[in-house]
C-alpha positions in Angstrom: 1.8 16.6 50.2 4.2 19.3 49.0 7.0 16.7 48.3 4.7 14.7 46.0 3.6 17.8 44.1 7.1 19.1 43.6 8.3 15.7 42.3 5.4 15.6 39.9 6.1 19.2 38.6 9.8 18.3 38.2 9.1 15.2 36.2 6.4 16.5 33.9 8.7 18.5 31.6 10.9 15.4 31.1 7.9 13.2 30.3 6.6 15.8 27.8 10.0 15.9 26.1 9.9 12.1 25.6 6.7 11.9 23.6 7.2 10.2 20.2 6.8 12.4 17.1 5.6 11.3 13.7 7.0 12.9 10.6 5.1 12.7 7.3 7.3 13.5 4.3 7.0 13.0 0.6 9.6 10.5 -0.8 12.7 11.9 -2.6 12.2 9.4 -5.5 9.0 8.8 -7.4 7.1 5.7 -6.5 7.6 3.0 -9.1 5.1 0.2 -9.6 6.1 -2.7 -11.9 3.3 -4.7 -13.3 4.5 -7.7 -15.2 1.4 -9.1 -16.8 1.5 -11.9 -19.3 -1.9 -12.5 -20.9 -1.9 -15.5 -23.3 -5.0 -16.5 -25.2 -5.1 -19.9 -26.7 -7.9 -21.1 -28.8 -8.1 -24.8 -29.7 -8.3 -25.8 -33.3 -11.8 -27.2 -32.9 -13.1 -23.9 -31.7 -11.4 -22.0 -34.6 -12.9 -24.5 -37.0 -16.4 -24.1 -35.5 -16.1 -20.3 -35.7 -14.9 -20.6 -39.3 -17.8 -22.8 -40.3 -20.5 -20.7 -38.5 -19.4 -17.2 -39.2 -23.1 -16.0 -39.5 -23.8 -16.8 -35.8 -21.1 -14.5 -34.5 
């Protein structure tokens, strides 16, 4: 029983030293977000003509 206990006590510091660590650090450079948005609105000629004829309903 003493042999098993001494082996366990000898190995425990080594296992404790092998635990992974996690580092959380702020980045050196600012975070850059590029949003390339292209919004194109096309109104057909018929719709333009209908709006022009009926200005009072809008």
